[in-house]
N, C-alpha and C positions, 0 to 999 in steps of 0.2 A: 504493500500500500504506500510505503514511503517513497517508492520510485515512480508512482503514477504521475505522469505529466505529458500533456499533449505537445506536439511540435509547435513552436511559435510562442508558447507561453513562457513568461519569465520564471526564474527559479523561485519556488514557493517554499515557505516553511512547512513543517509537518502539520501544524495547526491549520494553516491556510489551505493546504491540500484537502484536509478533512472537511473544512467548511465549503470548499468548492464542490467536492463530491456530494455533500448534502444538498446543495442547491440543485445539482443535476438529478439527484434522486427524487427530490420534491417535484421537479418538472416531469420526471417519468411517472410519478404517481398521478399528476394531473392528466397526463396523456392517457394512461390506462383507465382512468375513470370516465373517459369519453369514448363510448362505443364506436363512434364514427371514425375515430383516429386509429382504432386497432387494426392490425393487419388482417387480411382475410383468413378465415378459419379459426379465429380465437373465439372460444365459447364464453358464456357468461361466467362460468366457474373459474375458468382460467383468468378472466379479467379480475375477479375478486382476489384470487391468489396472488397475482402479480402486484395488484394494488396494496394488499396487506404486506407482502414481502418488502415492497419499496418503502412503505411507511415505517415498518419496524426497523429496517436497516438504517433508514435516515435518522430515526430517533437514537438508535444505538451509536451512530457516528457522532451525533450531537453530544451525547453523554461522554463519549470518548474525548471529544474536544474539551469539554469542561474539566475532565480528569487530567488531561494533559496540561491545562492551564493552572491547575491547583498545585501548590507546593507540597510535596510529601513531608509529613512531620518526621523529624529525626528520631532515631532510637532513644537518644537521651531524653527528648521531650516526652516520648511515650512512657519511658521508665519513670520519669519524674511525676507525670500525671498519675500513673498507677500507684506510685509510692504515696502521693498525697491522698489518694482515695483510701488506701489502707490505713494511713494515719487518722484520717477523718473517721473511718469506721471504728477504729480502736477508741477514739475519744467518745464516740456515741455509746459504744459498749461499756466503757468505764462509767459514764454518767448514769446509764441505766442500772448498772451493777450497784453503784454506791447509793443510788436512790432506794434500792431494795434494802440495803444495809441500814440506811437512815430510818426507814419505815419500821424495822424490826429490832433495832439495836437495844431497846429496853428489855426485850425477851431474853437477850444473851448477856445482859449487863452484869458486872461484877457484884454489885449489891444484891441482885436477885439470886445469884448463885450461892453466895456465902450464907444466905438465909434460907436456902432450900433444905427442908427437913431430911429428905432422902440423902443428900450430900453430907449433911451434918452427922447423920447416923453412920454413914460409910466411913468417914474419916476417923471416927471414934474407934472403929473396928480395925483400922490399919495398924499393924504392929510397928513399933518403933525401930525394930532391928531388921525389917525387911521392907523393900519398896513395893507399893501396890502397882499392879498392872492395869492401866486405865485405857479402855477403848470405847469408842463411840459408835452408835448405830441408830438408824431408823428402820422402819419396816422393810425397806427395799434392800437392806444389807443383812437380813436375817440368815439367809442361806450361806453367805460368805462367813458369817460369824459362827454358824453351826459347823462349817467345814474346819474352821480354826480350832474350835472346841474339840472336835474329833482328833485333829492333828496332835493336840497337846494333852489329850485325856490321860495318858500314862506318864506324864512328866511330873515329878514330885513338886507339890506346892503351887503349880501354875493356876489351877482352877481355884484353889483356896485363896490365892492372893489376887485374883482377877476381879475387877470392878467394871462392869459393863454399863455404860451410860446410855439409857434409852431415851430417844427424843420424842416418842409418841406412845400412846397407850396400847396400840396394836402390837408394837414391838415388845413392849413390857409384858403384855399378856402372853405372847407366844414364847418368850424366853422363860417365863415362870413355868409354863406348861411343859416345855421341852427339856429344859435344864434347870430344874427347881433349886438345885444346890449352889448354883453360881450366883454370886451377889450382884445386884444391879443398883444403879442410881437412876431414878426416874426424874428427868428434867424435860418437861414438855415444852417444845419450841415449835409453834405452828409453822413458822417459815422454813423449818428443816424437816418436815414430815414427808415431803415429796422428793423425787430424785433430783440431784443437782450435778451439773457437769463443770469440768474445769473452766475457770474464767468467767462463769456467770455470777449473778448477784448473790444467789443462795450459797454458792461455794465460798464467796467472799464472806458471807455471814457466818459460815461454818468456821472459817479461819478465826474470826473474832470470837466466836463461842469457845473454840479450843484454847485460845490465848487466855480468855477470862476464866476458863475452867482450871487451867494451870495456876493462875493467880489464886483462885479460890482454895485449891488444895494446899498450896504453899502458905496461904494465910493461916491455915490450921497447923502449920509447921510439920507437914508430912512430906517425905521424899516419895517420888513415884516415877514410874516409867510410863510415858505416853506411847502407845503402840497402835498398830493397825492390823485388822483381821485378814487383809489380803496378802498374808505372809506365810510362807512355809517355814516351820521351825524344825531344824535338824538337831537342836540342842535346847537347853533350858536357859532362858534369858536371865533368870534369877541367879545363875552361876557367874554372870559377868561381873567383874570387879568394878565397883563404883566409888571406892573409898579414897580416891586420890584427893587430898586436901587442897590441891592447887586448882581444882576444877569445880565450878558451880553447876554447869550444865554440860552434859555429855551428849553430843549429837551423832547421828548417822551421817554418812557421806553420800553424795550423788555420783561420785566417781572416785577413782584411785589417783587422780592427777591433780586435784585442786581441793580447796577447802569448802566448796559449795555444799551447804547442808541439804540433805534430802527432805528432812522434816517429818517423816513418818514415825520415826523412833527417836526419842530423846529421854534422858534421865535428868531430873532436876532435884537439887537439894534445897531445903527451906532456908537458904541464906538470904541476907538482905540484898545481896547482889542479884540473886535469881528473881527475887520479888520485884526489884526495880526494873530488871530486864523485861519481864513479862508485862509489867504495868505500862512501860513505854511501847512495847509491841502492840498491846491491845489499843492503846490510845491512838497510835499512828495508823493502824490498819482500819480503825473505825471511820476514818475519813479519806484515807489514801488507798487507791486501787493498786494493790501489789500482792503477789503470792507470798505467803508467810515464810516459806523456806528461803526465798531469795532475800527477803527483808531481814530475817534472822541472821543470815550469813553476813550481810552488811553491818548489822549491829555488832556482831561478834568481832568483826575485823576493824571497825572504826570507833564505835561508841565507848568501849572500855567499861561498860556497865557491869559486865559479868565475865568471869574467866571461862571460856568455852573450850571444851575438849572435843576430840573427834574419835569415833570408833573406827576400827580398821575396816576398809571396804571389803576385805576378805571375810570379815565376820558377818556383817550385814550388807549384802549386795542387793542388786535390783535386776530389772529385766535384761541388763547387759549380759548377765550370766548366760542367758538363753542363746547368745550368739556363739557360745563355745570358744570365745577368744580368751577367756580368763583361764589361767593355769594355776597349778598349786593344789592344795588340799581343798576338798569340797567346802563351800560356804556353810556357815551354821544357820544363817537366816537368809531367805530370798523374798524380797518384796516384789510382788507382781503388779507393779505400778506402771505408769506410762500411758494408761488409757484415759482419754478425756471424757469418756462416757461410762457410766456405772454399769449398764447392761452389757452382758457378754464377757465380762472379765472371768467370772467363775467357769463359764463354758470353755474358755481357753485353757484355764488351769486343768479342767477335766480332760481336755484333749491331749495334754502332754503328761498326764499322770499324777497331778496333784489335787485330785478330788477324793475326799475321804468319807463321804456320806454313802450309806447303803442305798440301793435302789428301793424306791417306795415312798410312801407319804410320811413315814415316821422319821423325822429329822433328828431324833436323838440316837438312832442306831448308826454306829460307825462301821466303816469297812476297815478293819484292822490290817488286813492283808495289803490293802492299798497303801497304808502308811508305811509298812515294812518295805514295800517294793520301791519306794522313793530312794532308798539308799543306793540301789543299782543305778537309778537315773542320775544321781549326783556323781557317782564314781565313773560312769561311762563317758561323761563330758560330751555327749552327743548334742550338736546344735539343734535347738528347737525354734530358732528365730523365724524361719520361713512359715512355721505353723501359726505363730501368734502375732507377728509383726503387722501392725496396722499403720495407717497414715499418721496417727498421733505418735506412735512409737518412733517412727522415722523422723518426725519433726523434732521431738524431744532429743533424739540422738544428734540431729544437726545442731540444735542449740547447745547441747552439752559439749560438743566438739568446739564450738565457738568460745564457750566459757573456759574450757581447758586451755585453749590457745591464748586467751587473754591472761590467764593466771600463770602462764609460762614466763612472763617478763614482769619486772617490777612496775613499770609504767602501766602495762596492761592490767595488772592487779589493782592499781590505784583507780584506774578508770572503771573497772568492774565494780569495786566496792563503793565508790562515791557516786557513780551515775547509773550504770547499767542495771545493777541489782535492785536499787530502789525503784527504778522505772521498768522493771523486768516485764510486766504485763504489756506495757506500751512497746517495748522493744520486740516482743514476740508477735510480730504483726500477722503471721500466718495462723495463729491459734485463735 
């Protein structure tokens, strides 16, 4: 088309050639619409077809002319526009999330928790020489909790020192019916009775509740482990030494390369440093949109409020173990985290052999054989990543690699602790 030119015509630009061709096509359309001008033998159908073809082609060339005259946006402009859209989306998500927190913050407030009769009775039962094991659930995490109870059923002292915080009456009733000997703390929070996913307002409300719950237990001068039920226990957590006088709070790790706190497991002593630490954490995340583990890491590295220790990543690991890339002895605890959605996590654990409930409706019946078989899974070191890896796992892995890269240098660590971690939710634009 670019070479189309009649003899005697001056050299034309490509755009001018298209415009000239359009004029000729429009003339052709006018001709074929006049039967008297058609050559002999042309039928009416042929007339319509030629007319339609000429019209469509002329319009196509006109559009082509406009496209040729338009300046194509550069890649950098498109990237910048997309980046701004993601930032705007994140700001909207943050505003919506914190609005939910502001609507419900009184239900998870510190004063309400320390005056809760169920919590008061529970802390009175906590022995002074052993730390309580505190985990939280609503009705949607019952099966995951039952699975953990089966996993730890034969570990000395675990069930006796476990305190399960139920957030709704349905969960409380089901737990009493199925595992009547396990102690529970009933704190009804209407905003936490439904499923919540990573990054949404109710998950942010859960962060605030957990921080104030830690404050409330420390208020009564009790040490405790905050734990999660989406974890396989290959050992007894009560055997882990926590008597280091130089540490106020002992955290799990998100990886073996940096100090980033995972946040699912931590041990807190009732020191003034610990109390001040969780008071500031609760105050800040009550108005600031941030994941508590990232914010806790920044506080440990910058604020100096408490002396923070770290558990070995070989002791309490996470979904990265499923890649089969970790070497050495089998881990003692595996957190099956990394899912942004609650549903489906237990199904994935079942798929790779970490499901300990017997088949049927009786959730108090445990499959002991399944618990014993996990030793083979741990020792085999067979990668299970392809079976469970979701888009959220892959995104978390990407962000974890970025964090580890920053922490590999002193300047990067400073940037991470002072800016990126406090703004972690905003930096994780794809989540």
